[in-house]
C-alpha positions, -999 to +999 in steps of 0.1 A: -390+299+700-354+298+704-339+324+726-312+344+708-272+340+710-258+362+736-227+380+724-202+388+748-204+424+763-239+428+751-260+412+780-293+426+768-291+445+735-318+459+716-321+428+697-320+404+724-344+425+744-367+423+717-364+385+713-368+380+751-399+402+751-414+379+720-404+348+739-418+358+772-451+372+756-456+339+743-449+319+773-471+344+794-497+347+767-496+384+771-475+414+760-443+419+775-423+451+767-396+472+782-373+447+797-340+453+811-317+433+828-331+443+862-365+427+856-374+403+882-389+375+863-412+364+893-419+395+908-422+417+880-434+395+854-452+371+875-439+339+861-451+306+878-441+273+878-459+265+844-442+295+828-408+284+841-412+249+826-423+267+792-390+286+795-369+255+801-382+237+771-374+270+752-339+269+766-335+234+763-314+233+730-291+263+740-283+253+776-282+222+800-315+227+821-302+204+848-275+229+857-299+255+861-302+270+896-335+291+908-310+322+910-306+319+875-343+329+873-340+361+895-340+385+866-337+390+829-299+397+835-294+367+854-311+344+829-289+360+801-258+354+822-265+320+826-270+314+789-239+337+782-219+311+803-233+280+790-227+291+755-190+301+765-183+266+776-203+247+748-187+268+723-223+274+706 
Protein backbone atom coordinates (compact mmCIF):
# COMPACT_ATOMS: atom_id res chain seq x y z
CA UNK A 1 0.00 0.00 0.00
CA UNK A 2 1.39 3.41 -0.96
CA UNK A 3 1.43 6.12 1.66
CA UNK A 4 -0.19 9.32 0.40
CA UNK A 5 1.73 12.37 -0.78
CA UNK A 6 2.18 14.83 2.07
CA UNK A 7 1.00 18.33 1.25
CA UNK A 8 2.75 21.31 2.82
CA UNK A 9 0.75 22.84 5.65
CA UNK A 10 -1.32 19.69 6.12
CA UNK A 11 0.87 17.35 8.12
CA UNK A 12 -1.94 14.93 8.93
CA UNK A 13 -5.16 15.83 7.11
CA UNK A 14 -8.31 13.72 7.04
CA UNK A 15 -7.40 11.99 3.77
CA UNK A 16 -3.85 11.24 4.90
CA UNK A 17 -5.00 10.06 8.32
CA UNK A 18 -7.37 7.59 6.65
CA UNK A 19 -4.60 6.33 4.37
CA UNK A 20 -2.21 5.91 7.31
CA UNK A 21 -4.91 4.12 9.29
CA UNK A 22 -5.45 1.73 6.37
CA UNK A 23 -1.70 1.14 5.89
CA UNK A 24 -1.07 0.57 9.60
CA UNK A 25 -4.15 -1.64 9.89
CA UNK A 26 -2.75 -3.77 7.07
CA UNK A 27 0.73 -3.98 8.61
CA UNK A 28 -0.54 -4.64 12.15
CA UNK A 29 -3.36 -6.94 11.01
CA UNK A 30 -5.83 -5.11 13.24
CA UNK A 31 -8.00 -2.02 12.86
CA UNK A 32 -6.19 1.26 13.55
CA UNK A 33 -8.39 4.37 13.92
CA UNK A 34 -8.20 7.83 15.45
CA UNK A 35 -4.66 8.67 14.36
CA UNK A 36 -3.28 12.07 15.26
CA UNK A 37 0.22 13.47 14.89
CA UNK A 38 0.87 12.66 18.57
CA UNK A 39 0.16 8.92 18.33
CA UNK A 40 3.40 7.13 19.21
CA UNK A 41 4.20 4.27 16.87
CA UNK A 42 5.91 2.02 19.43
CA UNK A 43 4.15 2.86 22.69
CA UNK A 44 0.60 3.48 21.42
CA UNK A 45 0.41 1.25 18.34
CA UNK A 46 2.85 -1.37 19.63
CA UNK A 47 4.90 -1.63 16.45
CA UNK A 48 7.68 -4.21 16.51
CA UNK A 49 10.69 -4.81 14.26
CA UNK A 50 8.63 -6.82 11.78
CA UNK A 51 6.09 -3.98 11.54
CA UNK A 52 8.88 -1.45 11.03
CA UNK A 53 10.32 -3.55 8.19
CA UNK A 54 6.89 -3.72 6.54
CA UNK A 55 6.48 0.06 6.85
CA UNK A 56 9.97 0.55 5.39
CA UNK A 57 8.96 -1.60 2.42
CA UNK A 58 5.83 0.52 2.03
CA UNK A 59 7.88 3.73 2.18
CA UNK A 60 10.59 2.44 -0.17
CA UNK A 61 9.09 4.05 -3.30
CA UNK A 62 8.49 7.42 -1.63
CA UNK A 63 11.64 7.91 0.45
CA UNK A 64 15.18 6.66 0.91
CA UNK A 65 14.95 4.19 3.81
CA UNK A 66 18.70 4.42 4.36
CA UNK A 67 18.26 8.03 5.53
CA UNK A 68 15.63 7.11 8.12
CA UNK A 69 16.54 7.51 11.76
CA UNK A 70 14.88 5.75 14.68
CA UNK A 71 13.57 9.19 15.74
CA UNK A 72 11.52 9.34 12.54
CA UNK A 73 9.42 6.51 13.98
CA UNK A 74 8.63 8.28 17.26
CA UNK A 75 5.09 9.23 16.23
CA UNK A 76 2.74 9.51 13.29
CA UNK A 77 3.76 13.19 13.11
CA UNK A 78 7.51 12.54 12.99
CA UNK A 79 7.11 9.88 10.30
CA UNK A 80 4.84 12.17 8.29
CA UNK A 81 7.35 15.01 8.69
CA UNK A 82 10.12 12.75 7.40
CA UNK A 83 8.06 11.79 4.34
CA UNK A 84 7.29 15.47 3.76
CA UNK A 85 10.98 16.44 3.90
CA UNK A 86 11.94 13.60 1.53
CA UNK A 87 9.27 14.61 -0.98
CA UNK A 88 10.42 18.23 -0.82
CA UNK A 89 14.04 17.30 -1.60
CA UNK A 90 13.16 14.76 -4.28
CA UNK A 91 10.50 16.88 -5.95
CA UNK A 92 8.02 13.96 -5.87
